[in-house]
Backbone as ProteinMPNN parsed JSONL, in Angstrom:
{"seq_chain_A": "MIGFDSLATMAGEELHLRGADGARRAKLWLEATTRANVYYVTPEPVAVAKLSYQWADGRGFSYDLGGVLLGGEFQGHEFVAESKFYNGHHDQGTLYVEFLAKCYRALSLQPARIDHFMWITWAPFLVTRWPDLCSPNEVRSAVLTHHRRVFGCPRDHEGSLVSDETCESVAERLWIIVLSERQEKLVISAENLNILRGIGTARGAR", "coords_chain_A": {"N_chain_A": [[18.465, 24.69, 28.65], [17.281, 23.16, 25.696], [14.145, 23.519, 24.317], [11.326, 21.44, 23.221], [9.944, 22.604, 21.075], [11.918, 24.237, 19.991], [13.768, 22.337, 19.174], [12.259, 21.068, 17.228], [11.985, 23.148, 15.417], [14.666, 23.496, 14.663], [15.114, 21.018, 13.463], [13.324, 21.196, 11.347], [14.401, 23.343, 9.901], [16.838, 22.217, 9.198], [16.017, 20.125, 7.529], [14.86, 21.646, 5.511], [17.095, 23.016, 4.494], [18.585, 20.847, 3.617], [16.883, 19.879, 1.68], [16.937, 21.991, -0.156], [19.604, 21.842, -0.878], [19.603, 19.362, -2.114], [18.003, 19.881, -4.389], [19.67, 21.69, -5.679], [21.918, 20.052, -6.184], [20.739, 18.138, -7.837], [20.108, 19.715, -10.048], [22.724, 20.442, -10.917], [23.739, 17.908, -11.586], [21.968, 17.019, -13.602], [22.425, 18.959, -15.596], [25.086, 18.452, -16.048], [25.0, 16.135, -17.485], [24.79, 16.982, -20.015], [22.461, 16.934, -21.352], [20.338, 18.383, -20.51], [18.757, 21.444, -19.668], [18.318, 23.201, -16.835], [16.018, 25.355, -15.867], [14.445, 26.276, -13.818], [14.366, 26.413, -10.322], [13.011, 25.828, -7.258], [13.252, 27.736, -4.224], [13.043, 29.981, -5.967], [11.373, 32.855, -7.126], [10.361, 32.975, -9.848], [10.524, 30.315, -10.487], [8.758, 29.113, -8.677], [6.354, 30.102, -9.657], [6.273, 28.843, -12.151], [6.352, 26.136, -11.543], [4.259, 25.417, -9.929], [1.098, 24.012, -8.951], [-2.421, 23.302, -8.548], [-4.338, 21.458, -6.277], [-7.514, 19.743, -6.498], [-8.977, 20.333, -4.248], [-8.288, 22.875, -3.634], [-5.894, 23.425, -2.352], [-2.331, 23.991, -2.809], [0.488, 22.681, -4.702], [3.913, 21.977, -5.552], [6.721, 21.407, -7.765], [10.243, 20.586, -7.415], [12.207, 21.356, -9.26], [12.695, 22.279, -12.736], [12.775, 22.167, -16.352], [14.233, 21.901, -19.612], [14.828, 19.205, -21.832], [17.564, 18.074, -23.885], [18.635, 17.282, -27.197], [18.585, 14.396, -29.409], [15.866, 12.072, -29.189], [14.555, 13.423, -27.187], [14.701, 16.121, -27.551], [13.918, 19.379, -26.739], [11.885, 18.64, -25.03], [9.853, 19.19, -22.184], [10.433, 19.053, -18.672], [9.67, 18.212, -15.234], [10.761, 17.915, -11.823], [11.229, 16.096, -8.748], [13.366, 16.183, -5.962], [15.155, 14.147, -3.679], [17.289, 14.291, -1.292], [18.339, 12.09, 0.424], [19.684, 9.911, 2.976], [18.802, 7.412, 3.285], [15.922, 5.239, 2.907], [13.728, 6.309, 4.341], [10.84, 8.305, 4.433], [10.201, 8.052, 1.8], [8.623, 6.269, 0.303], [5.928, 6.903, 0.919], [5.917, 9.588, 0.11], [6.515, 9.318, -2.597], [4.245, 8.066, -3.626], [2.439, 10.152, -3.266], [3.649, 11.946, -5.015], [3.134, 10.705, -7.497], [0.376, 11.055, -7.622], [0.328, 13.833, -7.76], [1.522, 14.179, -10.267], [-0.402, 13.042, -11.936], [-2.508, 14.823, -11.503], [-1.325, 17.264, -12.374], [-0.846, 16.695, -15.098], [-3.419, 16.312, -15.943], [-4.401, 18.888, -15.714], [-2.759, 20.341, -17.457], [-2.356, 18.987, -20.161], [-0.773, 19.163, -22.456], [1.682, 20.12, -21.742], [3.787, 19.06, -19.807], [6.332, 16.815, -20.416], [7.911, 14.948, -19.133], [8.239, 13.399, -15.952], [10.253, 13.48, -13.198], [11.746, 11.633, -10.586], [14.185, 12.156, -8.426], [16.624, 10.737, -6.506], [18.749, 9.92, -3.685], [18.771, 7.514, -2.499], [17.567, 4.203, -2.616], [14.129, 2.997, -2.58], [11.014, 1.48, -1.551], [11.695, -1.123, -2.461], [10.733, -3.713, -2.812], [8.687, -3.386, -4.528], [9.845, -2.35, -6.708], [10.072, -2.95, -9.613], [7.586, -2.165, -10.492], [7.096, 0.493, -10.009], [6.857, 2.52, -11.856], [4.562, 2.006, -13.242], [1.3, 1.959, -14.886], [-0.663, 0.922, -13.152], [0.41, 1.491, -10.641], [0.292, 4.253, -10.673], [-2.465, 4.623, -10.835], [-3.294, 3.504, -8.384], [-2.102, 5.324, -6.643], [-3.515, 7.659, -7.249], [-6.064, 6.953, -6.392], [-5.531, 6.71, -3.682], [-5.108, 9.362, -3.015], [-7.515, 10.559, -3.623], [-9.353, 12.575, -2.813], [-7.911, 14.96, -2.972], [-7.139, 14.943, -5.63], [-9.547, 14.811, -7.1], [-11.385, 16.226, -5.602], [-13.606, 15.234, -4.268], [-15.524, 12.752, -2.411], [-14.291, 9.367, -2.226], [-14.719, 7.26, -5.017], [-15.508, 4.034, -4.99], [-15.34, 2.298, -7.09], [-13.579, 3.474, -8.701], [-14.211, 5.028, -10.917], [-13.757, 7.628, -11.653], [-11.142, 7.851, -12.308], [-8.907, 8.18, -14.949], [-7.862, 5.817, -17.18], [-6.322, 6.253, -19.418], [-4.935, 8.613, -18.792], [-3.466, 7.708, -16.603], [-1.794, 5.857, -17.885], [-0.425, 7.599, -19.544], [0.948, 9.221, -17.697], [2.577, 7.239, -16.55], [4.211, 6.545, -18.719], [5.799, 8.78, -18.841], [7.364, 8.851, -16.626], [10.361, 8.977, -14.674], [12.742, 7.386, -12.635], [15.487, 8.269, -10.929], [18.419, 7.294, -9.472], [20.921, 8.547, -7.564], [24.334, 8.97, -6.35], [26.659, 10.342, -3.995], [29.291, 10.047, -4.855], [28.899, 9.395, -7.517], [27.982, 11.813, -8.475], [30.311, 13.183, -8.863], [31.465, 12.005, -11.035], [31.141, 13.12, -13.644], [30.958, 15.326, -16.484], [33.224, 18.053, -16.283], [32.712, 21.371, -14.909], [34.072, 23.288, -16.348], [34.573, 22.073, -18.881], [31.948, 21.644, -19.619], [31.061, 24.243, -20.011], [32.613, 24.862, -22.238], [31.482, 23.162, -24.178], [28.908, 24.218, -24.25], [29.515, 26.717, -25.271], [30.39, 26.011, -27.837], [28.011, 25.015, -28.88], [26.449, 27.343, -28.844], [27.872, 28.916, -30.649], [27.572, 27.443, -33.023], [24.842, 27.676, -33.341], [24.619, 30.308, -33.966], [25.46, 30.548, -36.541]], "CA_chain_A": [[17.89, 23.507, 28.013], [16.558, 23.446, 24.448], [12.803, 22.96, 24.372], [10.873, 20.601, 22.114], [9.614, 23.455, 19.926], [13.173, 24.68, 19.383], [14.331, 21.19, 18.461], [11.447, 20.857, 16.028], [12.34, 24.203, 14.467], [15.989, 23.172, 14.141], [14.979, 19.882, 12.549], [12.656, 21.682, 10.144], [15.364, 24.145, 9.148], [17.83, 21.306, 8.629], [15.38, 19.445, 6.405], [14.692, 22.639, 4.441], [18.414, 23.241, 3.896], [18.97, 19.632, 2.897], [16.055, 19.835, 0.481], [17.474, 22.978, -1.105], [20.871, 21.3, -1.371], [19.26, 18.294, -3.044], [17.566, 20.488, -5.651], [20.87, 22.25, -6.318], [22.718, 18.93, -6.678], [20.017, 17.547, -8.966], [20.303, 20.634, -11.177], [24.101, 20.312, -11.395], [23.921, 16.599, -12.223], [21.213, 17.002, -14.855], [23.102, 19.778, -16.597], [26.367, 17.814, -16.357], [24.779, 15.089, -18.491], [24.747, 17.756, -21.263], [21.184, 16.652, -22.007], [19.26, 19.115, -19.852], [18.901, 22.792, -19.148], [17.406, 23.387, -15.703], [15.726, 26.777, -15.809], [13.678, 26.649, -12.636], [14.632, 25.711, -9.069], [12.345, 26.491, -6.14], [12.104, 28.653, -4.108], [13.142, 31.198, -6.758], [9.999, 33.277, -7.445], [9.934, 32.572, -11.191], [10.375, 28.865, -10.458], [7.514, 28.812, -7.967], [5.252, 30.395, -10.577], [6.268, 27.873, -13.247], [6.295, 24.749, -11.087], [3.17, 25.257, -8.966], [-0.208, 23.558, -9.434], [-3.434, 23.318, -7.498], [-5.201, 20.294, -6.099], [-8.936, 20.028, -6.681], [-9.527, 20.862, -2.999], [-7.878, 24.261, -3.487], [-4.527, 23.56, -1.857], [-1.344, 23.982, -3.869], [1.697, 21.867, -4.61], [4.882, 22.38, -6.564], [7.885, 20.549, -7.979], [11.485, 21.206, -6.954], [12.94, 21.953, -10.374], [12.148, 21.985, -14.045], [13.534, 22.711, -17.468], [14.056, 21.323, -20.939], [15.819, 18.216, -22.238], [18.263, 18.44, -25.113], [19.227, 16.26, -28.053], [17.943, 13.126, -29.715], [14.4, 11.956, -29.151], [14.003, 14.272, -26.141], [14.987, 17.522, -27.849], [12.848, 20.332, -26.494], [10.871, 18.137, -24.104], [9.841, 19.847, -20.88], [10.367, 18.125, -17.53], [9.672, 18.688, -13.856], [11.408, 16.889, -11.0], [11.327, 16.149, -7.294], [14.643, 15.645, -5.513], [15.18, 13.68, -2.302], [18.681, 14.1, -0.883], [18.213, 11.279, 1.628], [20.716, 8.891, 3.202], [18.084, 6.152, 3.461], [14.611, 5.316, 2.248], [12.9, 7.202, 5.162], [9.416, 8.347, 4.066], [10.105, 8.201, 0.339], [7.504, 5.493, -0.235], [4.718, 7.713, 1.059], [6.052, 10.796, -0.712], [6.474, 8.947, -4.01], [2.835, 7.857, -3.958], [1.879, 11.495, -3.403], [4.233, 12.485, -6.243], [2.386, 10.159, -8.633], [-0.919, 11.74, -7.658], [0.619, 15.182, -8.251], [1.765, 14.102, -11.714], [-1.709, 12.811, -12.566], [-3.245, 16.081, -11.429], [-0.671, 18.253, -13.235], [-1.063, 16.335, -16.492], [-4.836, 16.543, -16.215], [-4.592, 20.33, -15.851], [-2.014, 20.838, -18.62], [-1.978, 17.763, -20.872], [0.183, 19.388, -23.554], [2.881, 20.807, -21.286], [4.885, 18.324, -19.185], [6.672, 15.599, -21.152], [8.614, 14.001, -18.265], [8.193, 13.598, -14.508], [11.433, 12.808, -12.649], [11.962, 11.479, -9.146], [15.637, 12.047, -8.292], [16.878, 10.393, -5.116], [20.069, 9.399, -3.341], [18.572, 6.26, -1.753], [16.458, 3.389, -3.124], [12.944, 2.933, -1.714], [9.987, 0.55, -2.031], [12.444, -2.045, -3.316], [9.95, -4.914, -3.12], [7.781, -3.018, -5.625], [10.671, -1.572, -7.628], [9.767, -3.096, -11.054], [6.258, -1.655, -10.831], [6.908, 1.855, -9.519], [6.514, 3.412, -12.974], [3.5, 1.347, -14.0], [-0.019, 2.598, -14.813], [-1.375, 0.471, -11.959], [0.937, 2.229, -9.496], [-0.271, 5.606, -10.779], [-3.89, 4.529, -10.498], [-3.39, 3.282, -6.945], [-1.749, 6.589, -5.982], [-4.627, 8.585, -7.455], [-7.144, 6.521, -5.498], [-5.107, 7.03, -2.32], [-5.241, 10.813, -2.83], [-8.679, 10.899, -4.446], [-9.987, 13.841, -2.432], [-7.122, 16.074, -3.484], [-7.113, 14.885, -7.094], [-10.865, 15.05, -7.69], [-12.171, 17.127, -4.77], [-14.85, 14.613, -3.846], [-15.311, 11.462, -1.743], [-13.789, 8.3, -3.09], [-15.57, 6.342, -5.762], [-14.859, 2.744, -4.765], [-15.119, 1.64, -8.367], [-12.508, 4.191, -9.405], [-14.703, 5.443, -12.23], [-13.262, 8.964, -11.982], [-9.743, 7.757, -12.722], [-8.734, 7.936, -16.379], [-6.79, 4.861, -17.498], [-5.459, 6.88, -20.427], [-4.038, 9.543, -18.107], [-2.541, 6.882, -15.818], [-0.803, 5.318, -18.811], [0.385, 8.719, -20.027], [1.867, 9.567, -16.61], [3.549, 6.148, -16.423], [5.163, 6.647, -19.83], [6.632, 9.968, -18.665], [8.053, 8.772, -15.338], [11.758, 8.588, -14.527], [13.306, 7.299, -11.29], [16.938, 8.397, -11.06], [19.082, 7.098, -8.184], [22.282, 9.073, -7.601], [25.168, 8.845, -5.158], [27.549, 11.495, -3.921], [30.439, 9.766, -5.717], [28.449, 9.465, -8.908], [27.885, 13.219, -8.833], [31.642, 13.663, -9.257], [31.901, 11.315, -12.246], [30.441, 13.749, -14.757], [31.768, 16.337, -17.161], [33.577, 19.176, -15.407], [32.03, 22.631, -15.217], [34.857, 23.969, -17.39], [34.297, 21.446, -20.172], [30.545, 21.882, -19.939], [30.977, 25.6, -20.566], [33.179, 24.803, -23.588], [30.461, 22.557, -25.04], [27.83, 25.186, -24.432], [30.026, 27.742, -26.168], [30.361, 25.463, -29.198], [26.63, 24.979, -29.307], [26.009, 28.71, -29.113], [28.531, 29.356, -31.882], [26.928, 26.766, -34.165], [23.504, 28.224, -33.502], [24.714, 31.676, -34.508], [25.849, 30.516, -37.95]], "C_chain_A": [[17.104, 23.92, 26.768], [15.202, 22.758, 24.501], [12.449, 22.163, 23.135], [10.587, 21.43, 20.871], [10.879, 23.916, 19.21], [13.823, 23.558, 18.601], [13.577, 20.924, 17.168], [11.782, 21.883, 14.968], [13.69, 23.92, 13.83], [15.922, 22.042, 13.135], [14.337, 20.315, 11.246], [13.593, 22.494, 9.272], [16.398, 23.261, 8.475], [17.271, 20.577, 7.417], [15.217, 20.391, 5.219], [16.011, 22.872, 3.716], [18.859, 22.032, 3.09], [18.157, 19.497, 1.611], [16.553, 20.791, -0.584], [18.784, 22.48, -1.701], [20.611, 20.181, -2.377], [18.824, 18.827, -4.396], [18.755, 21.06, -6.413], [21.725, 21.134, -6.922], [22.053, 18.274, -7.893], [20.188, 18.408, -10.211], [21.702, 20.464, -11.767], [24.305, 19.001, -12.132], [23.194, 16.555, -13.573], [21.937, 17.787, -15.939], [24.452, 19.178, -16.985], [26.214, 16.64, -17.315], [24.852, 15.67, -19.898], [23.429, 17.567, -22.009], [20.03, 17.409, -21.37], [19.687, 20.538, -19.513], [17.855, 22.968, -18.05], [17.193, 24.886, -15.521], [15.108, 27.215, -14.489], [14.051, 25.775, -11.438], [13.929, 26.474, -7.955], [13.35, 26.674, -5.003], [12.26, 29.965, -4.887], [11.738, 31.593, -7.234], [9.519, 32.835, -8.829], [9.721, 31.067, -11.249], [9.075, 28.452, -9.779], [6.318, 29.017, -8.887], [5.131, 29.33, -11.668], [5.982, 26.448, -12.785], [5.15, 24.459, -10.125], [1.865, 24.872, -9.653], [-1.175, 23.57, -8.262], [-4.208, 22.011, -7.484], [-6.657, 20.71, -6.302], [-9.571, 20.588, -5.416], [-9.049, 22.287, -2.707], [-6.479, 24.461, -2.96], [-3.536, 23.44, -3.011], [-0.237, 22.971, -3.644], [2.646, 22.327, -5.707], [5.987, 21.342, -6.672], [9.141, 21.317, -7.579], [12.253, 21.907, -8.07], [12.319, 21.551, -11.699], [12.98, 22.627, -15.132], [13.229, 21.971, -18.75], [15.174, 20.326, -21.218], [16.361, 18.564, -23.618], [18.705, 17.202, -25.892], [18.385, 15.015, -28.251], [16.434, 13.175, -29.63], [13.752, 12.881, -28.122], [14.19, 15.767, -26.41], [13.761, 18.403, -27.63], [11.77, 19.857, -25.548], [10.984, 18.851, -22.76], [9.734, 18.812, -19.766], [10.216, 18.895, -16.229], [10.243, 17.569, -13.007], [11.253, 17.179, -9.519], [12.681, 15.575, -6.916], [14.558, 15.29, -4.034], [16.628, 13.341, -1.938], [18.696, 13.391, 0.464], [19.393, 10.317, 1.744], [20.107, 7.524, 3.489], [16.699, 6.307, 2.863], [13.645, 6.243, 2.991], [11.43, 7.151, 4.713], [9.213, 8.456, 2.558], [8.922, 7.441, -0.254], [6.218, 6.288, -0.215], [4.761, 8.931, 0.147], [5.995, 10.475, -2.201], [5.028, 8.707, -4.467], [2.147, 9.202, -4.149], [2.381, 12.159, -4.692], [3.468, 11.983, -7.471], [1.019, 10.823, -8.763], [-0.756, 13.176, -8.166], [0.788, 15.175, -9.769], [0.468, 13.891, -12.478], [-2.497, 14.117, -12.614], [-2.655, 17.127, -12.384], [-0.928, 17.963, -14.709], [-2.519, 16.536, -16.884], [-5.105, 18.03, -16.46], [-3.94, 20.883, -17.112], [-1.488, 19.659, -19.444], [-0.934, 17.949, -21.964], [1.518, 19.926, -23.065], [3.998, 19.865, -20.842], [5.113, 16.992, -19.912], [7.31, 14.53, -20.27], [8.47, 14.413, -16.805], [9.339, 12.795, -13.895], [11.416, 12.785, -11.123], [13.459, 11.195, -8.98], [15.979, 11.848, -6.817], [18.304, 9.895, -4.931], [19.952, 8.1, -2.541], [17.404, 5.49, -2.354], [15.314, 3.335, -2.106], [11.947, 1.97, -2.339], [10.6, -0.535, -2.921], [11.66, -3.309, -3.655], [8.955, -4.658, -4.247], [8.53, -2.315, -6.752], [10.284, -1.725, -9.103], [8.453, -2.439, -11.468], [6.059, -0.182, -10.505], [6.566, 2.858, -10.618], [5.403, 2.829, -13.837], [2.192, 2.117, -13.902], [-0.804, 2.193, -13.574], [-0.905, 1.204, -10.707], [0.395, 3.656, -9.494], [-1.733, 5.591, -10.355], [-4.089, 4.37, -8.991], [-3.099, 4.572, -6.175], [-2.891, 7.6, -6.094], [-5.791, 8.233, -6.536], [-6.803, 6.826, -4.043], [-5.327, 8.505, -2.013], [-6.452, 11.35, -3.597], [-9.295, 12.245, -4.097], [-9.232, 15.04, -2.998], [-7.121, 16.113, -5.011], [-8.45, 15.298, -7.7], [-11.749, 15.99, -6.876], [-13.494, 16.562, -4.319], [-14.548, 13.288, -3.146], [-14.947, 10.375, -2.737], [-14.901, 7.5, -3.738], [-14.893, 4.979, -5.693], [-14.614, 1.96, -6.051], [-14.011, 2.324, -9.168], [-12.926, 4.732, -10.746], [-14.21, 6.837, -12.634], [-11.844, 8.929, -12.532], [-9.66, 7.402, -14.205], [-7.57, 6.968, -16.607], [-5.809, 5.458, -18.498], [-4.46, 7.834, -19.778], [-3.026, 8.792, -17.25], [-1.426, 6.329, -16.706], [0.132, 6.421, -19.306], [1.384, 9.164, -18.968], [2.965, 8.512, -16.512], [4.618, 6.215, -17.505], [6.163, 7.791, -19.643], [7.489, 9.915, -17.403], [9.512, 8.347, -15.475], [12.044, 8.446, -13.03], [14.817, 7.259, -11.452], [17.556, 8.288, -9.678], [20.543, 7.526, -8.316], [23.053, 8.661, -6.343], [26.13, 10.025, -5.162], [28.808, 11.277, -4.755], [30.059, 9.9, -7.184], [28.346, 10.909, -9.38], [29.215, 13.776, -9.333], [32.108, 13.084, -10.583], [31.106, 11.823, -13.447], [31.381, 14.77, -15.393], [32.038, 17.506, -16.212], [32.831, 20.435, -15.835], [32.746, 23.369, -16.345], [34.546, 23.394, -18.77], [32.844, 21.618, -20.594], [30.369, 23.259, -20.555], [31.544, 25.662, -21.983], [32.15, 24.245, -24.578], [29.311, 23.522, -25.298], [28.247, 26.296, -25.384], [30.022, 27.289, -27.612], [28.94, 25.438, -29.742], [26.09, 26.341, -29.652], [26.576, 29.237, -30.415], [27.889, 28.732, -33.109], [25.55, 27.352, -34.43], [23.498, 29.605, -34.127], [25.058, 31.688, -35.987], [24.655, 30.609, -38.874]], "O_chain_A": [[16.36, 24.901, 26.786], [15.124, 21.547, 24.708], [13.161, 22.193, 22.132], [10.93, 21.035, 19.757], [10.918, 23.98, 17.981], [14.362, 23.772, 17.515], [14.175, 20.598, 16.143], [11.86, 21.566, 13.781], [13.859, 24.076, 12.621], [16.575, 22.082, 12.093], [14.738, 19.873, 10.17], [13.588, 22.357, 8.049], [16.793, 23.506, 7.335], [17.952, 20.425, 6.403], [15.409, 19.997, 4.069], [16.054, 22.921, 2.487], [19.439, 22.171, 2.012], [18.673, 19.058, 0.583], [16.59, 20.455, -1.767], [19.044, 22.672, -2.889], [21.318, 20.066, -3.378], [19.22, 18.297, -5.434], [18.842, 20.935, -7.634], [22.202, 21.261, -8.05], [22.726, 17.904, -8.854], [20.391, 17.885, -11.307], [21.85, 20.353, -12.984], [24.96, 18.966, -13.174], [23.757, 16.099, -14.568], [22.046, 17.326, -17.075], [24.916, 19.365, -18.11], [27.2, 16.193, -17.9], [24.964, 14.923, -20.87], [23.294, 17.987, -23.158], [18.868, 17.116, -21.652], [20.827, 20.791, -19.125], [16.654, 22.892, -18.307], [18.092, 25.597, -15.071], [15.228, 28.372, -14.087], [14.05, 24.548, -11.532], [14.223, 27.648, -7.732], [14.23, 25.829, -4.837], [11.663, 30.97, -4.502], [10.99, 30.734, -7.701], [8.388, 32.368, -8.968], [8.846, 30.589, -11.97], [8.378, 27.552, -10.248], [5.385, 28.214, -8.898], [4.025, 28.96, -12.062], [5.436, 25.644, -13.541], [5.078, 23.367, -9.563], [1.559, 25.322, -10.757], [-0.783, 23.82, -7.122], [-4.667, 21.522, -8.516], [-6.98, 21.898, -6.278], [-10.604, 21.253, -5.494], [-9.366, 22.844, -1.656], [-5.918, 25.549, -3.097], [-3.847, 22.866, -4.054], [-0.049, 22.47, -2.535], [2.238, 22.981, -6.667], [6.164, 20.506, -5.785], [9.113, 22.537, -7.422], [12.88, 22.941, -7.839], [11.526, 20.612, -11.777], [13.789, 23.517, -14.871], [12.12, 21.478, -18.955], [16.331, 20.573, -20.88], [15.713, 19.25, -24.408], [19.102, 16.197, -25.302], [17.588, 14.631, -27.395], [15.805, 14.183, -29.955], [12.543, 13.106, -28.168], [13.857, 16.589, -25.555], [12.714, 18.206, -28.247], [10.822, 20.596, -25.281], [12.086, 19.086, -22.264], [9.026, 17.814, -19.903], [10.581, 20.067, -16.132], [10.218, 16.406, -13.41], [11.158, 18.33, -9.091], [13.105, 14.574, -7.493], [13.972, 16.024, -3.238], [17.122, 12.254, -2.237], [19.015, 13.98, 1.497], [20.018, 9.955, 0.747], [20.808, 6.593, 3.885], [16.342, 7.377, 2.37], [12.823, 6.901, 2.354], [10.848, 6.07, 4.625], [8.163, 8.906, 2.101], [8.291, 7.91, -1.201], [5.499, 6.345, -1.213], [3.773, 9.268, -0.506], [5.481, 11.273, -2.986], [4.645, 9.104, -5.568], [1.363, 9.376, -5.082], [1.625, 12.849, -5.375], [3.186, 12.76, -8.383], [0.562, 11.117, -9.868], [-1.599, 13.675, -8.912], [0.267, 16.044, -10.468], [0.259, 14.483, -13.537], [-3.078, 14.468, -13.641], [-3.39, 17.794, -13.113], [-1.196, 18.88, -15.485], [-2.817, 16.891, -18.025], [-5.929, 18.39, -17.301], [-4.485, 21.775, -17.762], [-0.291, 19.374, -19.418], [-0.276, 16.986, -22.357], [2.41, 20.17, -23.877], [5.068, 19.871, -21.451], [4.212, 16.159, -20.011], [7.266, 13.345, -20.6], [8.561, 15.591, -16.457], [9.397, 11.576, -14.049], [11.113, 13.782, -10.468], [13.938, 10.123, -9.35], [15.66, 12.694, -5.981], [18.975, 9.503, -5.886], [20.938, 7.639, -1.966], [16.344, 6.073, -2.582], [15.514, 3.597, -0.92], [12.031, 1.678, -3.532], [10.085, -0.827, -4.001], [11.906, -3.917, -4.696], [8.44, -5.598, -4.852], [7.909, -1.747, -7.651], [10.175, -0.714, -9.796], [8.229, -2.184, -12.652], [4.965, 0.347, -10.703], [6.039, 3.933, -10.332], [5.317, 3.126, -15.029], [1.984, 2.854, -12.939], [-1.527, 3.008, -13.001], [-1.703, 1.506, -9.819], [0.075, 4.203, -8.438], [-2.177, 6.456, -9.6], [-4.949, 5.023, -8.399], [-3.761, 4.875, -5.183], [-3.191, 8.311, -5.135], [-6.428, 9.119, -5.967], [-7.688, 7.163, -3.256], [-5.689, 8.865, -0.892], [-6.415, 12.45, -4.148], [-9.717, 12.981, -4.99], [-9.839, 16.012, -3.447], [-7.104, 17.188, -5.611], [-8.494, 16.037, -8.683], [-12.747, 16.499, -7.386], [-14.418, 17.317, -4.015], [-13.444, 12.758, -3.271], [-15.255, 10.459, -3.926], [-15.882, 7.119, -3.1], [-13.824, 4.787, -6.271], [-13.773, 1.062, -6.086], [-13.565, 1.806, -10.192], [-12.089, 4.887, -11.636], [-14.24, 7.19, -13.813], [-11.399, 9.891, -13.159], [-10.275, 6.434, -14.655], [-6.428, 7.272, -16.263], [-4.608, 5.199, -18.43], [-3.289, 7.868, -20.155], [-1.862, 9.184, -17.175], [-0.257, 6.333, -16.321], [1.333, 6.202, -19.466], [2.537, 9.454, -19.287], [4.145, 8.847, -16.404], [5.795, 5.97, -17.237], [7.249, 7.769, -20.222], [8.26, 10.838, -17.14], [9.852, 7.48, -16.28], [11.633, 9.297, -12.241], [15.362, 6.326, -12.042], [17.257, 9.098, -8.8], [21.304, 6.94, -9.085], [22.495, 8.086, -5.408], [26.383, 10.631, -6.203], [29.343, 12.236, -5.311], [30.812, 10.451, -7.987], [28.595, 11.2, -10.55], [29.247, 14.717, -10.125], [33.04, 13.606, -11.195], [30.48, 11.046, -14.168], [32.469, 15.033, -14.881], [31.168, 17.892, -15.431], [32.378, 20.548, -16.974], [32.108, 23.997, -17.19], [34.286, 24.14, -19.714], [32.544, 21.726, -21.783], [29.612, 23.424, -21.512], [31.043, 26.403, -22.829], [31.969, 24.783, -25.671], [28.809, 23.628, -26.416], [27.451, 26.762, -26.198], [29.698, 28.063, -28.513], [28.69, 25.787, -30.896], [25.36, 26.498, -30.631], [25.89, 29.907, -31.188], [27.683, 29.405, -34.119], [25.135, 27.508, -35.578], [22.515, 30.025, -34.736], [24.96, 32.733, -36.631], [24.816, 30.594, -40.094]]}, "name": "protein", "num_of_chains": 1, "seq": "MIGFDSLATMAGEELHLRGADGARRAKLWLEATTRANVYYVTPEPVAVAKLSYQWADGRGFSYDLGGVLLGGEFQGHEFVAESKFYNGHHDQGTLYVEFLAKCYRALSLQPARIDHFMWITWAPFLVTRWPDLCSPNEVRSAVLTHHRRVFGCPRDHEGSLVSDETCESVAERLWIIVLSERQEKLVISAENLNILRGIGTARGAR"}
């Protein structure tokens, strides 16, 4: 008979593997748009170093992947992303609120670094609040929910510690990208992507 602890371990390993697969799929899709180079994917050591931040209470957090956007108005912009390879909404609502607090904290620590925060998922979530999920008010609410970790002190009921300017800046940088397994296949092929990259490299060498 398999004990409860063994089942919990198996479930944890399965979630870890699925999370790693989601980060890999997100990287492939982003690069297949031809508008992104994904340089960092956790848990690669260099990625952990680049994508990790610290809450005010001393604990750490990190993003799943990061890199640089290419072309047009986004040329050279740096991004970080969380990926959720889920088959339903599950706990995404709770995790997304935490993600917003992470983005507020990260931007507060390095205001000149991260240009875009992406939430990449395979299942919609919080659909009744969908139009507002990238709003400054949603960011502010998330920061207040995680006030101890963001500010390292008890909650100020007036929210005086929360910067409206930072909330607006985070909101402007937010992306919610909803993928599907079929959609992942409807992108440029790896072969053609390599051809385009080769052309770009050749032009850059001139």
